[in-house]
N, C-alpha and C positions, 0 to 999 in steps of 0.2 A: 491263088495259084497253088498248084500241087506238084509234088515230086514223087515219082515212083522209085522208092529205094528200099532195100532190105526186105522185100516181100510185103511191103505195105505202101500206103500213100500218105505223105506228110503234107499238111496244108501250111503254107506260109504266105505272108503278105509283106509288101515292101512300102516304106515311106521315106521320102527324101531322095535327092539326087546323088548318084554315085560319082558323076563328073560335073564339075562346076567351072564356069569361066573364071580365069584369073589373069587379067591383062591379055597378053597375046597367046596364052596357053590355056589348056584345060587341066584342072587339078583334080586328082582322085581323092575322094573322101574315104575315111575308114568305114568299114561295114560292121555294124553291131547286130549280133543275134540276140534277140530278146526272148527270154524263157519264162513262161507263166508258172504259177503255183498250183496248189491242189494237194496231190494229183486230183484230176477230175474237173479242172477248170478249162479255160481257154485264154487266148491272148487278148480278148476284147477289153478286159479291164485296164489295159495300157492305153486305150484310146479314149479321149484325145490327150490324156495327161502326159504321155511321152513325146508328143509332137515337138516341143521345144528342142529335143535332142536332134531332131532331123535337120536343124539348122547347122549342125556340126558334123553329122555322120549319116550314113544311109542305114535305116533300121530294117531288119528282117525279123518280123514277128513270127514265132513258130508255135504251132499247136502240137503237143506231144502225141505220140501214136495212140490211137483209140480215143482221143479227146478232141473237143471242139469240132473243127471241120476236117480233121484227119480221119483216115479210114478206121472203122471199127475192126476188131479182130479177136483173137483169143485173149481174154483178160490175164491169163498166165504170163503173157508177154508184156504186160503193162508194168514194167519194172524200171528202176533207175539205170541198171546196166544197159538195157535195151535203149532207153532214151539217150544215153551217152553215145552209143554207137550210131543211133539215128542222127544225132546232131553232127557228128563227124562226117557221116555219109552225106548229109545235106550240104555241109560246107564244101565238100569235094564236088558234089553234083552241081553246085552253083559256080564252081571254078574260083573259089575264094582263097586268098592267102590267109595269113594269120588274122583273126577277127577279134573285135571287141566282144566279150561275152557278158551279158547283163542278165542275171538270174535272180528272181524274187521268190522267197520262201522255198517251196519244193524246187522251183526252177533254179534257185541258188545252189541247191544240193547237186543238181545235174551239172550246172556250170562248174562247180568246184571239182567234181569227178572228171569232167571232160578236160579241164585245164591241167589236172594232175596226170591223166593218162595220155593226153596228146599235147604236151607242153609247146611243141612247135606250131600248133594250130591256133594259139591264143596269144594276142599281143597285150591286151588289157582285160582284166577280170573285175567285174563289179558284182559282189555278192550281197544281196539285200535281204535283211530280216530272215536269216537262215540258220542252219545248224549242220554239224558235221557228223553227228552220231545219234543213235536212237534215244539217248538220254533226255532229249527234249520232250518226249512224250510224258515221262513221269513228272518232269518239272511243270509241264503245262497242266497236268491233272491237279497238281498241288495248287497252282495259281487259281484254277477254277474253283477249287474248294475254298480258297481264301477270299476271292473277289467276286465270284459269280453268284447270281441269283439262283434260287432253286430250279427255275426253268432252264437257265443256262447250264447248270450242273447236269440236268436230266438229258438235254440234247447233246452235250459234250460226251456223256457216257455212251450215247448211241454211236458216236464216231468211233470210239475205241472198242466198242462191242461189235462193230461191223454191221450195224443195224440201219445205216442210211442207204437203203437199197432202192429207193424210188426217187424220181425227180422232185416230187412234192416234199419228201423228207429232207433232201439236201437243201432245197430252197428254204424250208422252215429252219433248218440248222443255221444257215447263214443269216437269216433275218433275226433270229433270237440272239445269236452270238455277236451281231454287228457292233454293239456298244463296247465289246471287249477288243474287237479288231481295230477300232478307231476311236481315239479319245474325243474327236470332234464330231462324232456321230450325233445326229438329231433324229427324233422320231420320224420314221418314214424315209429317212435319208438312205441313198444307195439302192432304192427299190428298182429304178430303171437299169442300173448297172447289173444287178442280180438277174433281172429279167433277160438282159441281152446275153448273159453268159450261157453257153451250152454245157451244162453240167453233165458229167458222166459218173454215175454212182459206182459202176464196176471198177473204175480206176481208183476212186477214193477208197473203196473197201479193200482193194488189193494191197494198198499201202498200210492202212490203219487197223484193220481187223486183227484179232489175235493171230499171231503167226505171220502177219503182213510184213512186207519187205522193209518198211520203215520202223517196225516194232522191235525186231529181235536180231536182224542180221545187217544192220546199217551202221557202218563205222568207216568214215573216210580219213580219220585222223592219221593213220600210218602213211597215207598217200599225199598229204598236203605239202610236205617238204619238197615234193617233185615239181610244184608249180613254179614256173619261171616268169609268168606274165606279171606285169605291173598290176597290183591288186588293191582295190578299194573295198572296204567292208562297211556297210551301213546297217545300223540297228536302231530300233525304237526303244526308248527307256522303259516304256510301259507295255511292251510286247508280251502277250500272255502265252503264245504258242511257241515262239522261238525267242525265248527270253534273252536279254542282251549279253548275259554271261557266255552264251554259246558263240556270239560274234567275237567276244573278247578271246575266247579259246581259239577260234579260227585265226584271229590276228596274231596270236602268239605262235601259231604253228606254220604260218606262211612267211618266210623270210622277206623283210622289207615291205610288208603290207602296211596300208594305212587304215585306220579305224575311225569312224565318226558315229557317235551316238546322238540321235535326235531326242532332245529332252522333252519335247511336247508331242511325241508320237507313240503309237502302239504298233501293231503289226503292219498297218497300212500307212506308211510314211507318205505315200503319194496322195493320201486323203488328208492327213493331218498337217504336213509341212511340205506341200508340193513344190513351191518355188525354191525353198532351201535344198530340197532333194535334187531338183534339176540343176541348180547352180553347182552343187557338189560334184555331180557326174560330169557336167560340161567342163568344170575346172580341172577334172582329173584326166579327161581324154584330150590330151594335147599332142598333136602331130607336127 
């Protein structure tokens, strides 16, 4: 499905019932907007892993502007601020009240900013393996120098140099870096998921190239105290790109938030500890 909003077209997909029978009445379930990472990825990586959540809530998977199945446009508009405004516009377009917001990696950055700027629009916030400021880049580069193979160091440098300009280059990047993204990675693992993903190099480079919007001007820390949503923060102990100290920092800055660090996970908790992750989210979203 697609929504024409803010001069673009945003793709979204829905899983789970919004109204369910409850004895003599119909009961309304909460709606969760699920936001993918990258930038330059799409929502497909959540399928079918997030399906257990559809037993508790209706899931709205969203592709950020210019990414996945959403309309392409001027890459200068592929920014966090635009993604936040798109998310709020989509919420209103769908006629939704306060939503559950589940953001992973870059999607977590969008979810944090949206919850801070539109506190009345979010009832529950789940920020997964994310960071609130650009310092995660320098820390990730340090971790790659410490843990990465020479080939991983080479392709990671291409990310921060803005050199992942083709689909082949992006696919190669994720294939080479896969063992750092998931501690449970096996040779050849994840190939189907990577093939299903509609990568968008322009969005990736807009964020990570020198001068990109996640490199020099990204800092949500002054905004986080405005978040009023009940907040759960999930981190992977071995995460190389959004190291767990960034989740600890978010936890310290959001009043009343909960933090859980998954000890056997890297950046992809949903690959390393999927059942534990789903249990944590389902236990948190209680209406």
